[in-house]
N, C-alpha and C positions, 0 to 999 in steps of 0.2 A: 869735623864735618867739611871746613874749609878745604882739608887736605883731600877729601874724597871728590869735592866738586872740581877741584883741581885735576886730578887724575882722570875724571870721566871727561872734562873740556879737551885734555891733552891727547886723550885716545880718540876723541871724536876729531879733532883737528888732523891727526895721525890717519885716520881711515879716510876721511874726507880728501886730503892730499894724495894719498894712494889711490882713490878713485878717480881724480884729476888726471893723474899721472897717467893711469890705465887708458882714461879716454882720449887723452893726447896722443898717445902711443896708437891708439885704434884708429883715430882720424888719421895720423900722419899715413899709417899703413894703407889707408883707404884713399887717401888723396894721391897717392903715389900714380903716377899716369901709368895706364894699363893699354894694352893693346885690346882689340875685340875678343880676343881668345882669352883674356884676362891675366896674360901675363904682364910682369913689370918690363916697362921699356927702358 
């Protein structure tokens, strides 16, 4: 029982970290200064 709970918790932790990393990458990509045409400066 406890083993399963630990496995689920570890899995949730992993996917949460994955989501946060994805959001950070997306945010950094969108925060890069772009000119009016949308090209990276």
